[in-house]
C-alpha positions as CSV (number, residue, x, y, z in Angstrom):
1,M,-0.1,0.0,0.0
2,P,1.2,3.5,-0.8
3,E,2.9,5.5,2.0
4,D,0.0,8.4,1.5
5,K,-2.9,5.8,1.8
6,I,-1.4,4.5,5.0
7,T,-1.3,8.1,6.3
8,E,-4.7,9.0,5.2
9,T,-6.5,5.9,6.7
10,L,-4.3,6.7,10.2
11,S,-5.7,10.0,10.1
12,M,-9.3,8.9,9.7
13,L,-8.7,6.3,12.6
14,D,-7.7,9.4,14.7
15,K,-10.7,11.4,14.0
16,I,-13.0,8.4,15.2
17,D,-14.5,9.0,18.7
18,I,-14.1,5.5,20.3
19,Q,-16.0,6.6,23.2
20,Q,-19.1,8.2,21.3
21,L,-19.1,5.0,19.0
22,I,-19.4,2.6,22.0
23,E,-22.1,5.0,23.6
24,T,-23.8,5.5,20.2
25,Y,-23.6,2.0,18.7
26,V,-22.0,-0.7,20.5
27,L,-23.7,-0.2,24.1
28,P,-27.2,0.3,22.8
29,W,-27.1,-2.5,20.3
30,G,-25.4,-4.7,22.9
31,I,-28.0,-4.1,25.3
32,N,-30.8,-4.9,22.7
33,I,-29.2,-8.1,21.9
34,V,-28.8,-9.0,25.5
35,M,-32.4,-8.2,26.1
36,A,-33.8,-10.3,22.8
37,L,-31.8,-13.3,24.1
38,A,-33.3,-13.0,27.6
39,I,-36.7,-12.5,26.2
40,F,-36.3,-15.6,23.9
41,I,-34.7,-17.7,26.7
42,I,-37.2,-16.8,29.4
43,G,-40.1,-16.8,27.1
44,K,-39.2,-20.2,25.8
45,F,-39.0,-21.5,29.6
46,V,-42.3,-19.9,30.2
47,V,-43.9,-21.5,27.2
48,K,-42.7,-24.8,28.3
49,M,-44.0,-24.4,31.7
50,V,-47.4,-23.3,30.3
51,V,-47.6,-26.5,28.2
52,K,-46.9,-28.6,30.9
53,F,-49.4,-27.2,33.2
54,T,-52.0,-27.5,30.4
55,K,-51.1,-31.1,29.5
56,K,-51.3,-32.0,33.2
57,L,-54.7,-30.1,33.6
58,M,-56.1,-32.2,30.5
59,S,-54.9,-35.2,32.2
60,K,-56.8,-34.8,35.3
61,A,-59.6,-34.1,33.3
62,H,-59.4,-37.6,31.7
63,V,-59.0,-36.1,28.1
64,D,-57.7,-38.3,25.4
65,N,-53.8,-38.4,25.1
66,I,-54.1,-37.7,21.2
67,L,-55.8,-34.7,21.9
68,I,-53.7,-33.8,24.8
69,N,-50.7,-34.1,22.6
70,F,-52.4,-32.2,19.6
71,I,-53.5,-29.3,21.7
72,A,-50.2,-29.1,23.5
73,S,-48.5,-28.7,20.1
74,I,-50.6,-26.0,18.9
75,I,-50.2,-23.9,22.2
76,N,-46.5,-24.5,22.1
77,A,-46.1,-23.2,18.2
78,I,-48.4,-20.2,19.0
79,L,-46.6,-19.1,22.3
80,L,-43.3,-19.6,20.6
81,L,-44.3,-17.6,17.7
82,F,-45.0,-14.6,20.1
83,V,-42.0,-15.0,21.9
84,V,-40.0,-14.7,18.7
85,I,-41.9,-11.6,17.7
86,A,-41.2,-9.8,21.1
87,A,-37.6,-10.7,20.7
88,L,-37.4,-9.3,17.1
89,D,-39.2,-6.2,18.3
90,Q,-36.6,-5.7,21.0
91,L,-33.9,-5.7,18.2
92,G,-35.7,-2.9,16.6
93,V,-37.2,-5.1,13.6
94,E,-40.4,-4.1,12.3
95,T,-42.9,-6.7,13.5
96,T,-46.1,-5.1,12.1
97,S,-45.5,-6.0,8.6
98,L,-44.1,-9.5,9.7
99,I,-47.5,-10.3,11.5
100,A,-49.4,-9.4,8.7
101,L,-47.4,-11.6,6.3
102,I,-47.9,-14.5,9.0
103,G,-51.6,-13.6,8.9
104,A,-51.8,-13.7,5.1
105,A,-49.7,-16.8,4.9
106,G,-52.2,-18.3,7.4
107,L,-55.3,-17.5,5.4
108,A,-53.7,-18.8,2.1
109,V,-52.6,-22.2,3.9
110,G,-56.0,-22.4,5.4
111,L,-57.9,-21.9,2.0
112,A,-55.6,-24.5,0.5
113,L,-56.0,-27.2,3.3
114,Q,-59.9,-26.6,3.7
115,G,-60.7,-30.2,3.6
116,T,-57.7,-31.2,5.7
117,L,-58.9,-28.7,8.3
118,Q,-62.2,-30.0,8.1
119,N,-61.0,-33.4,9.0
120,L,-58.7,-31.9,11.8
121,A,-61.7,-30.4,13.4
122,S,-63.8,-33.3,13.0
123,G,-61.0,-35.3,14.6
124,V,-61.1,-33.4,17.5
125,M,-64.7,-33.2,18.2
126,L,-64.7,-37.0,17.9
127,I,-61.9,-37.3,20.4
128,I,-63.9,-34.7,22.7
129,F,-67.4,-36.5,22.6
130,R,-66.2,-39.9,21.9
131,P,-69.3,-41.3,20.1
132,F,-67.1,-44.7,19.9
133,S,-63.9,-46.1,21.2
134,D,-61.4,-48.5,20.0
135,G,-62.7,-52.0,19.4
136,D,-66.6,-50.8,18.8
137,F,-68.5,-52.1,15.9
138,V,-69.9,-48.9,14.1
139,E,-71.6,-48.0,10.8
140,A,-70.3,-44.5,10.0
141,G,-69.0,-42.7,6.8
142,G,-70.5,-45.5,4.5
143,V,-68.4,-48.2,6.2
144,S,-69.3,-50.7,8.8
145,G,-66.6,-52.4,10.7
146,V,-64.4,-52.5,14.1
147,V,-62.8,-49.3,15.2
148,E,-58.8,-49.9,15.3
149,E,-57.5,-46.4,15.6
150,I,-58.9,-42.9,15.9
151,G,-56.7,-40.1,14.6
152,I,-56.8,-36.7,14.3
153,F,-57.3,-36.6,10.6
154,S,-58.9,-40.2,10.0
155,I,-60.5,-43.3,11.5
156,T,-58.8,-46.6,10.8
157,M,-61.5,-49.5,10.9
158,R,-61.5,-53.2,10.2
159,T,-64.4,-54.7,8.2
160,G,-65.9,-58.0,8.6
161,D,-63.9,-59.6,5.8
162,N,-60.6,-58.5,7.6
163,R,-60.0,-55.3,5.2
164,E,-58.4,-52.2,6.5
165,V,-60.4,-49.1,5.7
166,I,-59.3,-45.5,6.5
167,V,-62.1,-43.1,6.7
168,P,-61.6,-39.2,6.7
169,N,-62.8,-37.7,10.0
170,G,-65.1,-35.4,7.8
171,A,-67.1,-38.1,6.5
172,I,-67.8,-39.6,9.8
173,Y,-68.6,-36.6,11.9
174,G,-70.9,-35.1,9.2
175,G,-73.0,-38.0,8.9
176,T,-75.1,-40.7,11.0
177,I,-73.1,-42.8,13.4
178,T,-74.4,-46.2,14.5
179,N,-72.6,-47.7,17.4
180,N,-73.6,-51.4,17.6
181,S,-71.3,-52.1,20.8
182,R,-72.0,-49.2,22.9
183,R,-75.0,-50.6,24.6
184,A,-74.6,-54.0,27.0
185,T,-77.8,-55.7,25.5
186,R,-79.3,-55.7,21.9
187,R,-82.4,-56.8,20.2
188,V,-82.3,-59.5,17.7
189,D,-84.9,-58.7,14.9
190,M,-85.9,-61.7,12.8
191,V,-88.9,-62.7,10.5
192,F,-90.1,-66.1,10.1
193,G,-92.9,-66.9,7.4
194,I,-95.2,-69.8,7.7
195,G,-98.0,-71.1,4.9
196,Y,-101.6,-70.0,5.2
197,D,-102.6,-73.7,5.5
198,D,-100.0,-74.3,8.6
199,D,-101.1,-74.3,12.3
200,L,-100.6,-71.0,13.4
201,L,-100.6,-71.6,17.2
202,K,-98.5,-74.5,16.7
203,A,-95.8,-72.5,15.0
204,K,-96.0,-69.7,17.4
205,E,-95.6,-72.1,20.1
206,I,-92.4,-73.9,18.6
207,L,-90.8,-70.3,18.0
208,N,-91.4,-69.6,21.8
209,R,-89.9,-72.8,22.6
210,I,-86.9,-72.3,20.5
211,L,-86.2,-69.0,22.4
212,S,-86.7,-70.4,25.7
213,E,-84.1,-73.3,25.1
214,D,-81.4,-70.8,24.2
215,E,-79.5,-69.8,27.3
216,R,-78.0,-66.5,25.7
217,I,-81.6,-65.0,25.3
218,L,-82.4,-62.7,28.0
219,A,-85.6,-63.1,30.1
220,D,-85.6,-59.4,31.0
221,P,-86.7,-57.8,28.5
222,A,-88.9,-60.8,27.6
223,P,-88.6,-61.9,24.0
224,T,-91.6,-61.2,21.7
225,V,-93.2,-63.5,19.0
226,A,-96.2,-62.1,17.3
227,V,-97.7,-62.1,13.9
228,G,-96.3,-59.1,12.0
229,E,-97.8,-59.3,8.5
230,L,-100.4,-61.3,6.5
231,A,-98.3,-61.2,3.1
232,D,-99.0,-62.5,-0.3
233,S,-97.6,-65.8,0.1
234,S,-97.1,-66.2,3.9
235,V,-98.0,-65.3,7.4
236,N,-95.1,-63.5,8.7
237,F,-94.0,-63.7,12.6
238,N,-91.9,-60.9,14.1
239,V,-89.4,-62.7,16.6
240,R,-87.5,-60.2,18.8
241,P,-85.5,-61.7,21.6
242,W,-82.9,-59.9,23.5
243,C,-79.1,-61.0,24.3
244,N,-75.6,-59.4,25.2
245,T,-74.1,-57.5,22.4
246,S,-71.2,-60.0,22.2
247,D,-73.8,-62.7,21.4
248,Y,-75.8,-61.3,18.9
249,W,-74.4,-62.6,15.6
250,G,-74.3,-66.1,17.2
251,V,-77.9,-66.0,18.2
252,Y,-79.0,-64.7,14.8
253,G,-77.4,-67.3,13.0
254,D,-78.4,-70.2,15.3
255,I,-81.9,-69.2,15.7
256,H,-82.4,-69.2,11.8
257,E,-80.9,-72.7,11.6
258,K,-82.9,-74.1,14.5
259,V,-86.3,-72.6,13.3
260,K,-85.6,-74.2,9.8
261,L,-84.6,-77.6,11.2
262,T,-87.6,-77.7,13.8
263,F,-90.4,-76.3,11.4
264,D,-89.2,-79.0,9.0
265,A,-89.6,-81.7,11.5
266,E,-92.7,-80.4,12.7
267,G,-94.2,-80.6,9.3
268,I,-94.5,-76.4,9.3
269,S,-93.8,-75.1,5.8
270,I,-91.6,-72.0,5.1
271,P,-93.0,-70.6,1.7
272,Y,-91.5,-68.5,-1.0
273,P,-93.1,-66.4,-3.4
274,Q,-95.1,-67.8,-6.0
275,M,-98.1,-67.0,-8.2
276,D,-100.9,-69.5,-9.2
277,V,-102.0,-68.9,-12.9
278,H,-105.3,-70.5,-13.6
279,Q,-106.2,-70.9,-17.5
280,D,-109.8,-71.1,-18.8
281,K,-110.5,-73.7,-21.4
282,A,-112.0,-72.4,-24.4
283,A,-115.7,-73.4,-24.7
């Protein structure tokens, strides 16, 4: 470097007031940085304590663990965002435009993920109100099956033929839910027809005897056997016994089998739809 340049540089350094530089720039900025770090560290600690307290409070209220973790994650993210904004504001960063940008981005994401957010909201409602639990046999969202997993966005169900079906929560919560496992007992609705030429009272006695011989059928409420319809080809009995929910399909199948075998043995016919055609001979 030429000698005149070195002299010029030294002359400029001599003119700098170090004390003024420290007081004007270094000290204020140093304080702001320390304060911003303090806000971030202390804020992060406070957020952690708030989230911990919230989780403990929800656990005492017997809220589902899935919902506890989900709500805790949302609270943690929102509070940390405020802490970061407060720290940036301490550094002198203009946070008004940043907040507006975050709001606009949130609106755009919300519109783009409208269906996903609907499933999310439905999942929260399903977890809170619990219309069914794991292991229940339900009819919901156009699917019948056993509930295996209740998630934030979808429900996993196992059908009767052992297929795994994942149904979005929005489809379930927005429709009718039939829980076949919630109640301890269940009524088995069956219809049996006999021919018009058969002994009605004898058929009724046989049906009552079949029900009384099955130990799975409850005495209270008492089973019902009554004529329900005089149909075109048969006299139909409404047979409605009660049993434990776990015995439903066993009772349903066994009673049908026993009725058919007993009717055959006792000479009671089970007619099927038929039509008699009469033809007049020409004179």
